[in-house]
C-alpha positions as CSV (number, residue, x, y, z in Angstrom):
1,M,118.7,166.8,191.3
2,A,117.8,163.8,189.1
3,S,116.6,163.9,185.5
4,E,115.7,161.3,183.1
5,D,119.1,161.1,181.7
6,H,121.2,161.5,184.9
7,M,120.7,160.3,188.5
8,P,124.0,161.1,190.4
9,G,123.6,158.4,193.1
10,P,121.3,155.9,194.7
11,V,118.3,156.9,196.8
12,C,116.2,154.9,199.2
13,L,113.2,153.7,197.4
14,I,111.6,151.7,200.1
15,E,112.5,152.5,203.7
16,N,112.6,150.1,206.5
17,V,111.3,152.1,209.5
18,K,111.3,150.0,212.7
19,G,110.4,146.9,210.8
20,Q,107.7,148.7,208.7
21,L,108.3,149.1,204.9
22,V,107.5,152.5,203.7
23,A,107.7,154.0,200.1
24,N,109.9,157.1,199.9
25,Q,107.8,159.7,198.2
26,E,110.7,161.7,196.9
27,A,112.3,158.5,195.4
28,L,108.9,157.9,193.7
29,R,108.9,161.3,192.3
30,I,112.4,160.8,190.9
31,L,111.4,157.4,189.5
32,S,108.3,158.9,187.8
33,A,110.7,161.2,185.7
34,F,112.1,158.2,183.8
35,K,109.7,157.7,180.9
36,K,111.6,155.1,178.9
37,P,111.0,151.4,179.4
38,V,113.0,150.1,182.4
39,V,115.2,147.0,182.9
40,V,115.1,146.4,186.6
41,V,117.9,144.4,188.2
42,A,117.4,143.5,191.9
43,I,120.0,141.9,194.1
44,V,119.3,139.9,197.2
45,G,121.4,137.9,199.7
46,L,122.8,137.5,203.2
47,Y,124.2,140.8,204.7
48,R,128.0,141.3,204.1
49,T,128.2,139.2,201.0
50,G,129.2,142.0,198.7
51,K,126.0,142.7,196.9
52,S,126.6,146.5,196.6
53,Y,129.9,146.0,194.9
54,L,128.3,144.1,191.9
55,M,125.6,146.8,191.7
56,N,128.0,149.7,191.5
57,K,129.7,147.8,188.8
58,L,126.5,147.5,186.8
59,A,126.1,151.2,187.3
60,G,129.6,151.7,185.9
61,K,130.9,153.4,189.0
62,K,133.4,152.5,191.8
63,S,131.1,153.8,194.5
64,G,127.5,154.7,195.0
65,F,125.7,151.9,196.8
66,S,127.2,151.5,200.3
67,L,129.7,148.7,200.7
68,G,130.4,148.8,204.4
69,S,133.4,147.1,205.8
70,T,132.2,145.8,209.1
71,V,129.9,142.9,210.4
72,Q,127.1,145.3,210.5
73,S,124.7,145.5,207.5
74,H,124.8,148.8,205.7
75,T,122.0,148.9,203.4
76,K,118.5,149.2,204.9
77,G,115.4,148.8,202.8
78,I,115.6,148.9,199.1
79,W,117.9,151.4,197.4
80,M,117.5,152.6,193.8
81,W,119.8,154.0,191.2
82,C,118.6,154.7,187.8
83,V,121.1,155.0,184.9
84,P,121.1,154.9,181.2
85,H,121.3,151.4,179.7
86,P,124.9,151.0,178.5
87,Q,124.0,148.8,175.6
88,K,120.4,149.4,174.7
89,A,119.4,152.8,173.7
90,G,116.0,154.0,174.7
91,R,116.0,152.1,178.0
92,T,116.7,152.9,181.5
93,L,118.7,150.5,183.8
94,V,117.1,150.5,187.3
95,L,119.4,148.9,189.9
96,L,117.7,147.9,193.2
97,D,120.2,147.0,196.2
98,T,118.4,145.4,199.1
99,E,119.3,145.2,202.8
100,G,121.1,142.0,203.8
101,L,119.0,139.1,204.7
102,G,119.6,137.3,208.1
103,D,120.8,140.3,209.9
104,V,120.9,139.3,213.5
105,E,120.2,142.8,214.7
106,K,116.7,142.5,213.2
107,G,115.6,139.5,215.1
108,D,112.4,138.9,213.0
109,N,112.8,137.5,209.5
110,Q,109.2,138.7,208.4
111,N,110.9,141.8,207.1
112,D,113.4,139.7,205.2
113,C,110.6,137.9,203.5
114,W,108.9,141.0,202.3
115,I,112.2,142.3,201.0
116,F,112.8,139.2,199.1
117,A,109.2,139.3,197.7
118,L,109.4,142.8,196.5
119,A,112.7,142.3,194.8
120,V,111.1,139.4,192.8
121,L,107.9,141.5,192.0
122,L,109.7,144.5,190.8
123,S,112.6,143.1,188.8
124,S,113.2,141.7,185.4
125,I,116.5,140.2,186.5
126,F,116.6,138.8,190.1
127,V,120.2,138.2,191.4
128,Y,120.7,136.0,194.5
129,N,124.1,136.6,196.0
130,S,125.8,134.1,198.4
131,M,129.1,133.0,199.6
132,G,130.8,129.8,198.7
133,A,129.4,126.7,197.1
134,I,125.8,125.6,196.6
135,N,125.3,123.1,199.3
136,Q,122.3,122.2,201.5
137,Q,123.2,125.1,203.8
138,A,123.1,127.5,201.0
139,L,119.8,126.2,199.9
140,D,118.4,126.2,203.4
141,Q,119.4,130.0,203.7
142,L,117.3,130.5,200.5
143,H,114.1,129.4,202.3
144,Y,112.6,132.8,201.3
145,V,111.8,131.4,197.9
146,T,109.7,128.6,199.5
147,E,107.5,131.3,201.2
148,L,106.6,133.2,197.9
149,T,103.4,131.2,197.6
150,D,102.4,132.7,201.1
151,R,103.5,136.2,200.0
152,I,102.4,136.8,196.5
153,R,99.1,136.3,194.5
154,T,98.9,136.5,190.7
155,R,95.1,136.9,190.6
156,S,92.6,138.4,193.1
157,S,90.0,135.6,193.0
158,S,89.4,134.4,196.5
159,D,88.7,130.9,195.3
160,Q,92.1,130.7,193.5
161,D,93.9,127.6,194.5
162,E,97.3,128.4,195.9
163,L,99.1,125.7,193.8
164,E,97.3,126.9,190.7
165,D,98.3,130.3,191.6
166,S,102.0,129.6,191.9
167,D,101.9,127.8,188.6
168,E,101.4,131.2,187.0
169,F,104.5,132.7,188.7
170,V,106.8,131.6,185.9
171,S,104.8,133.8,183.5
172,F,105.6,137.0,185.4
173,F,108.8,136.2,187.6
174,P,112.2,137.6,186.5
175,D,115.2,135.6,185.4
176,F,117.1,134.1,188.3
177,V,120.8,134.8,188.5
178,W,122.8,133.0,191.4
179,T,126.1,134.7,192.0
180,L,128.6,132.7,194.1
181,R,131.2,134.8,195.8
182,D,134.7,133.6,197.2
183,F,134.1,130.4,195.2
184,S,137.1,128.1,195.5
185,L,135.8,124.7,194.3
186,E,136.9,123.2,191.0
187,L,133.9,122.9,188.7
188,K,134.2,119.2,187.9
189,V,131.8,116.2,187.9
190,N,133.1,112.8,187.5
191,G,136.5,114.2,186.3
192,E,134.8,116.3,183.6
193,S,134.8,120.1,183.6
194,I,131.4,121.7,183.8
195,S,130.1,125.3,183.4
196,P,128.7,127.3,186.3
197,D,125.3,126.9,184.7
198,E,125.6,123.1,184.7
199,Y,126.9,123.4,188.3
200,L,123.7,125.2,189.2
201,E,121.6,122.6,187.4
202,N,123.2,119.8,189.2
203,S,122.7,121.5,192.5
204,L,119.0,121.9,191.9
205,K,118.5,118.2,191.1
206,L,116.2,116.6,193.7
207,I,117.6,114.5,196.6
208,Q,116.0,111.0,196.7
209,G,116.5,107.8,198.5
210,T,116.6,109.1,202.0
211,S,114.7,107.0,204.7
212,Q,112.8,110.0,205.9
213,K,110.3,111.1,203.2
214,E,109.1,114.2,205.0
215,K,112.8,115.5,205.6
216,E,113.5,114.7,201.9
217,K,110.4,116.8,200.8
218,Q,111.7,119.6,203.0
219,L,115.2,119.5,201.6
220,N,113.9,119.5,198.0
221,L,111.5,122.4,198.5
222,P,113.9,125.2,197.7
223,R,115.1,123.4,194.7
224,L,111.5,122.7,193.4
225,C,110.5,126.4,193.9
226,I,113.5,127.8,192.0
227,R,113.0,125.3,189.2
228,K,109.2,126.0,189.0
229,F,109.0,129.8,189.5
230,F,111.8,131.2,187.5
231,P,111.6,130.9,183.6
232,K,115.5,131.3,183.2
233,K,118.4,130.4,185.5
234,K,122.0,131.5,185.3
235,C,124.9,131.1,187.5
236,F,128.2,133.0,187.9
237,V,131.2,132.1,190.2
238,F,133.6,134.6,191.6
239,E,137.2,134.2,193.0
240,R,137.9,136.1,196.1
241,P,139.0,139.6,194.9
242,V,141.8,140.2,197.5
243,Q,143.2,138.8,200.6
244,G,142.9,139.9,204.2
245,K,141.8,143.4,205.3
246,K,142.0,144.8,201.8
247,L,138.7,143.3,201.2
248,G,137.2,146.2,203.1
249,Q,138.7,148.7,200.8
250,L,137.3,147.4,197.5
251,E,136.1,150.9,196.5
252,A,139.6,152.4,196.7
253,L,141.3,149.5,194.8
254,Q,142.0,149.5,191.1
255,D,141.4,146.5,188.8
256,E,145.1,145.7,188.7
257,D,145.0,145.4,192.5
258,L,142.4,142.7,192.4
259,D,142.5,139.0,191.4
260,S,142.6,138.9,187.6
261,D,140.2,136.0,187.5
262,F,137.7,138.0,189.6
263,V,138.0,141.1,187.4
264,E,137.2,138.9,184.4
265,Q,134.3,137.2,186.1
266,V,132.8,140.6,187.2
267,A,133.0,141.7,183.6
268,D,131.4,138.5,182.4
269,F,128.6,139.0,184.9
270,C,128.0,142.6,183.8
271,S,128.1,141.9,180.2
272,Y,125.5,139.1,180.6
273,V,123.0,141.4,182.5
274,F,123.4,144.1,180.0
275,S,123.0,142.0,176.9
276,S,120.4,139.5,178.2
277,S,118.2,141.7,180.4
278,K,114.7,142.4,179.2
279,V,112.4,145.3,179.9
280,K,110.2,144.7,182.9
281,T,106.9,143.4,181.5
282,L,103.5,142.8,183.2
283,S,100.7,140.4,182.2
284,G,99.4,141.2,178.8
285,G,102.7,142.3,177.4
286,I,102.6,145.7,179.3
287,K,106.1,147.3,179.1
288,V,107.0,149.0,182.4
289,N,108.6,152.6,182.5
290,G,109.4,154.9,185.5
291,P,105.9,156.0,186.2
292,R,104.5,152.5,185.9
293,L,107.2,151.2,188.2
294,K,106.4,153.9,190.7
295,S,102.8,152.8,190.7
296,L,103.8,149.2,191.3
297,V,106.1,150.1,194.2
298,A,103.4,152.3,195.8
299,T,100.6,149.5,195.4
300,Y,102.8,146.7,196.7
301,V,104.2,148.5,199.7
302,N,100.8,149.9,200.6
303,T,99.2,146.5,200.4
304,I,102.0,145.0,202.6
305,S,101.7,147.8,205.1
306,G,98.0,147.2,205.3
307,G,98.4,143.5,206.1
308,G,97.5,142.2,202.7
309,L,99.3,140.1,200.1
310,P,100.7,141.8,197.0
311,C,98.6,140.7,194.0
312,M,99.9,141.2,190.5
313,E,96.5,141.4,189.0
314,N,95.3,144.1,191.4
315,A,98.6,146.0,191.0
316,V,98.1,146.0,187.2
317,L,94.4,147.0,187.6
318,A,95.4,149.9,189.9
319,L,97.9,150.9,187.4
320,S,95.5,150.7,184.5
321,Q,93.1,153.2,186.3
322,T,95.8,155.9,186.2
323,E,97.1,154.9,182.7
324,N,93.7,154.7,181.2
325,A,92.5,158.0,182.5
326,A,95.8,159.5,181.1
327,A,95.2,157.8,177.8
328,V,91.8,159.4,177.6
329,Q,93.2,162.8,178.2
330,R,96.0,162.1,175.6
331,A,93.4,161.0,173.1
332,I,91.2,164.1,173.7
333,A,94.2,166.4,173.5
334,H,95.1,165.0,170.1
335,Y,91.6,165.3,168.8
336,D,91.5,169.0,169.9
337,Q,94.9,169.7,168.4
338,Q,93.9,168.2,165.0
339,M,90.5,169.9,165.0
340,S,91.9,173.3,165.8
341,Q,94.6,172.9,163.0
342,K,92.4,171.5,160.3
343,L,88.8,172.8,160.9
344,Q,87.9,176.2,159.2
345,L,84.4,177.3,160.4
346,P,82.0,177.5,158.8
347,T,82.3,174.2,156.7
348,E,80.8,174.5,153.3
349,N,78.5,171.5,154.2
350,L,77.8,169.2,157.0
351,Q,79.7,166.2,155.5
352,E,83.0,168.1,155.5
353,L,82.7,168.6,159.3
354,L,81.5,165.0,159.9
355,D,84.4,163.5,157.8
356,L,87.0,165.6,159.7
357,H,85.5,164.7,163.0
358,R,85.4,161.0,162.2
359,A,89.0,160.9,161.0
360,N,90.3,162.6,164.1
361,E,88.0,160.5,166.2
362,K,89.4,157.4,164.7
363,E,93.0,158.7,165.4
364,A,92.1,159.5,169.0
365,I,90.7,156.1,169.7
366,K,93.7,154.6,168.1
367,I,96.0,156.5,170.5
368,F,93.7,155.4,173.4
369,M,94.0,151.8,172.4
370,E,97.9,152.1,172.2
371,N,98.2,153.6,175.7
372,S,95.4,151.8,177.6
373,F,95.1,148.3,179.0
374,K,92.9,146.2,181.3
375,D,89.9,148.5,180.5
376,V,87.5,146.4,182.3
377,N,84.0,146.6,180.6
378,Q,85.4,149.3,178.4
379,V,84.7,151.9,181.1
380,F,87.4,154.4,179.9
381,L,86.7,153.7,176.1
382,T,83.0,154.6,176.9
383,E,84.2,157.7,178.7
384,L,86.4,158.8,175.7
385,V,83.5,158.1,173.2
386,T,81.1,160.2,175.3
387,K,83.6,163.0,175.4
388,L,84.2,162.8,171.6
389,E,80.4,162.8,171.0
390,R,80.1,166.0,173.1
391,K,83.0,167.6,171.2
392,Q,81.1,166.7,168.0
393,E,77.9,168.3,169.1
394,E,79.9,171.4,170.3
395,F,81.5,171.7,166.8
396,L,78.1,171.3,165.1
397,K,76.7,174.2,167.1
398,K,79.8,176.3,166.5
399,N,79.7,175.5,162.9
400,A,76.0,176.5,162.7
401,Q,76.6,179.7,164.7
402,A,79.7,180.5,162.5
403,S,77.5,180.0,159.4
404,S,74.8,182.1,160.8
405,D,77.1,184.9,161.6
406,R,78.7,184.7,158.1
407,C,75.3,184.6,156.4
408,S,73.9,187.6,158.3
409,A,77.0,189.7,157.3
410,L,76.6,188.6,153.7
411,L,72.9,189.2,153.6
412,Q,73.5,192.8,155.1
413,D,76.1,193.4,152.5
414,I,74.1,192.1,149.5
415,F,70.6,193.3,150.5
416,G,71.7,196.5,152.2
417,P,71.4,198.8,149.2
418,L,68.1,197.3,148.2
419,E,66.7,198.1,151.8
420,E,68.1,201.6,151.5
421,D,66.2,202.1,148.2
422,V,63.1,200.8,149.8
423,K,63.4,203.3,152.6
424,Q,63.9,206.1,150.0
425,G,60.5,205.0,148.4
426,V,62.2,203.9,145.1
427,Y,59.7,201.0,144.7
428,Y,56.5,202.6,145.9
429,K,55.2,203.5,142.4
430,P,53.4,201.9,139.4
431,R,55.3,198.8,138.5
432,G,57.6,199.1,141.4
433,Y,56.7,195.7,142.7
434,C,57.9,194.2,139.4
435,L,61.1,196.1,139.6
436,F,61.5,195.2,143.3
437,N,60.9,191.4,142.7
438,Q,63.4,191.5,139.7
439,K,66.0,193.0,141.9
440,L,65.2,190.6,144.8
441,Q,65.8,187.6,142.5
442,E,69.0,189.0,141.2
443,L,70.3,189.5,144.8
444,K,69.2,186.1,145.8
445,K,71.1,184.5,142.9
446,K,74.2,186.5,144.0
447,Y,73.8,185.2,147.5
448,Y,73.5,181.6,146.3
449,N,76.6,182.0,144.2
450,T,78.7,183.5,147.1
451,P,80.8,180.6,148.5
452,G,81.6,180.1,152.3
453,K,78.2,180.5,153.7
454,G,78.0,177.1,155.4
455,V,75.3,174.9,156.6
456,Q,72.8,177.7,157.5
457,A,72.8,179.4,154.1
458,E,69.1,178.5,153.1
459,D,67.8,178.9,156.6
460,A,69.4,182.2,157.1
461,L,68.0,183.6,153.7
462,Q,64.5,182.4,154.5
463,K,64.5,184.0,158.0
464,F,65.9,187.2,156.4
465,L,63.0,187.2,153.6
466,Q,60.5,186.5,156.3
467,S,61.4,189.5,158.2
468,K,60.8,191.5,155.0
469,E,57.3,190.1,154.3
470,D,55.5,193.3,155.5
471,V,57.7,195.5,153.3
472,I,57.1,193.2,150.3
473,E,53.4,193.2,150.9
474,A,53.3,197.0,151.2
475,I,55.2,197.4,147.8
476,L,52.8,194.9,146.2
477,Q,49.6,196.6,147.6
478,T,50.7,200.1,146.6
479,D,51.7,199.2,143.0
480,Q,48.8,200.9,141.0
481,A,49.9,199.1,137.8
482,L,48.6,195.7,139.1
483,T,45.0,194.7,139.3
484,E,43.6,193.2,142.5
485,K,43.4,189.8,140.7
486,E,47.1,190.1,139.7
487,K,47.9,191.0,143.4
488,E,45.9,187.9,144.7
489,I,47.7,185.7,142.2
490,E,51.1,187.1,143.4
491,V,50.2,186.7,147.0
492,E,49.4,183.0,146.4
493,R,52.5,182.5,144.5
494,V,54.7,183.9,147.2
495,K,52.7,181.7,149.8
496,A,53.4,178.7,147.6
497,E,57.0,179.6,147.2
498,A,57.3,179.9,150.9
499,A,55.6,176.6,151.7
500,E,57.9,174.9,149.1
501,T,60.9,176.5,150.8
502,A,59.7,175.4,154.3
503,S,59.1,171.9,153.0
504,K,62.7,171.9,151.6
505,I,64.1,173.1,154.8
506,L,62.3,170.3,156.7
507,E,63.6,167.8,154.2
508,E,67.1,169.0,154.6
509,M,66.8,168.8,158.4
510,Q,65.7,165.2,158.0
511,Q,68.6,164.5,155.7
512,K,70.8,166.0,158.3
513,N,69.5,163.8,161.0
514,D,69.9,160.7,158.7
515,Q,73.4,161.8,157.9
516,L,74.3,162.1,161.6
517,M,72.9,158.7,162.3
518,R,74.9,157.2,159.4
519,E,78.0,158.8,160.7
520,K,77.4,157.5,164.2
521,E,76.9,154.0,162.9
522,K,80.2,154.3,160.9
523,S,82.1,155.5,164.0
524,Y,80.6,152.7,166.0
525,Q,81.7,150.0,163.4
526,E,85.3,151.5,163.2
527,R,85.5,151.6,166.9
528,M,84.3,147.9,167.3
529,Q,86.9,147.0,164.7
530,Q,89.6,148.8,166.6
531,L,88.4,147.2,169.9
532,T,88.3,143.8,168.4
533,E,91.8,144.0,167.0
534,K,93.1,145.2,170.4
535,M,91.3,142.4,172.2
536,E,92.6,139.8,169.8
537,K,96.1,140.9,170.3
538,E,95.7,140.9,174.1
539,Q,94.2,137.5,174.0
540,A,97.1,136.2,171.8
541,Q,99.5,137.7,174.3
542,M,97.7,135.9,177.3
543,R,97.6,132.6,175.3
544,E,101.3,133.0,174.7
545,E,102.1,133.7,178.3
546,H,99.9,130.7,179.4
547,Q,101.5,128.4,176.7
548,R,105.0,129.4,178.0
549,A,103.8,128.6,181.6
550,I,102.5,125.2,180.4
551,E,105.7,124.4,178.5
552,H,107.9,125.3,181.4
553,K,105.8,123.1,183.7
554,L,105.9,120.2,181.3
555,Q,109.8,120.6,180.9
556,E,110.2,120.6,184.7
557,Q,107.9,117.5,185.0
558,D,109.9,115.8,182.2
559,R,113.2,116.8,184.0
560,L,111.8,115.4,187.3
561,L,110.9,112.1,185.7
562,K,114.2,111.7,184.1
563,E,116.0,112.5,187.3
564,T,113.8,110.0,189.1
565,F,114.4,107.4,186.5
566,Q,118.2,107.9,186.6
567,Q,118.4,107.8,190.3
568,E,116.2,104.6,190.6
569,R,118.3,103.1,187.9
570,Q,121.4,104.0,189.7
571,S,120.0,102.7,192.9
572,L,119.0,99.4,191.2
573,Q,122.5,99.1,189.6
574,E,124.0,99.5,193.1
575,E,121.8,96.8,194.5
576,I,122.7,94.5,191.8
577,I,126.3,95.1,192.4
578,A,125.9,94.5,196.0
579,L,124.0,91.3,195.3
580,H,126.8,90.1,193.0
581,E,129.3,90.9,195.6
582,E,127.4,89.1,198.3
583,A,127.0,86.1,196.0
584,A,130.7,86.1,195.2
585,S,131.6,86.3,198.8
586,R,129.4,83.3,199.6
587,K,130.9,81.3,196.9
588,C,134.4,81.9,198.3
589,I,133.2,80.8,201.8
590,I,131.7,77.5,200.3
591,S,134.8,76.8,198.3
């Protein structure tokens, strides 16, 4: 049972079933449990070259990935092992061990090409493992790199030029590490010692001066692709660890049983991977974690199985659909939590509710912005805003209802004794109306002075008084102390007061609508500011990626020009020397 902190051993992530690549659903489920950013190291190479041994060392284990000890390839498909990063807290190291390339039992190399392409697409460090020196044969065996332009697309546009498309590979491709096993050559050029990195750089220099230009182009193609596609290149050489049959027992051997140089070289390799490895990052600076890596694996494998070409842009867009939907839910959950914790219904006034809504709306949108990407046409942002507006409407209704309920209870509590006195006929007597009206005004004042009534305070009072109009009219008409003229004047006064109150209520309703519109405009402006900041940040990231690609391209062009110049200069010098020798030879003959 795997957890985010512990995965006891490797599992097959992508199965090779009769030449068809299939994503293992259980492995995807395990991968999705690792929520931290992932550093993905994939190793590729010919079968039986010791790839799995290096991966076990990176995992800090003596065994795990199958080493095998026969001429038969052991690893099939792509196997995965997720372990805590040994040097960088808060990150997960994902190790991908691939089936050996060039296995004679497979017959068809199409499968190898897709394994190679997937390892490149999924990793942040791509390790190519081979035996012996870097010579033309070794480069020819690396022909898979020359086929990446036929296997991978960066953008989905159908009119995208293939060469332009491959120019963008360097922005998204992993660092390239070439590990040379059983390396026995002395690292020297012209008698000077060189580093493994310098050895790799020299090996990737273009061959020039052959009589067959087409053959020269073919020989140089792997060199050009490695230089062009991969942003950073590194090389490690390894002595033969042991001699003879002990080579098949590496898992059981202790470090003291192995060649000391080999042990040190493996330690250097692991140290470099741990210290230099970066989190897997997609276009736009999107950091990949377990769930995101799961989505990429599923998208790429499904595309290949369907006969299509894996497209990085499409994979990111597919990932964004899931991530953005989750970001909407996360934002809404935060809004709901904050409102439930901070909102006490009924609010004293409308502005109190609107201020709280707007503050939590701003936080919710910020959360969405931080967790979303590639929201084409702001589809998910619009969905979030619509949901937040509905939430606001619901709270406005709940607030009004809570206020109405509170006011109804308060009115009953304050005016209940007065209603009881009316039923008892206390005010049906001469001068009773004056006493009743005096009491009514006292109770209204008490009602107004009582806090916590909410936004429906005035409306609730007026509806209550309207329901008592017949009773008030009856008390007025039965008061024998008032003349008919005084009664008419009082009726008119009450009507004028009611009209004034109704006008006041209408004015408050208009003010409420204006208030809501102002708040809506404020929310819109804040949202636009947040969106602008996010888009500016994304555009800056894209410009940075594009600039890196341009700089890499210019650097490679500069290197090519220098190499060509040096080779032409050397060729010219050789011709001059040959001419001098020929002239000297003729001079000797003449003399």
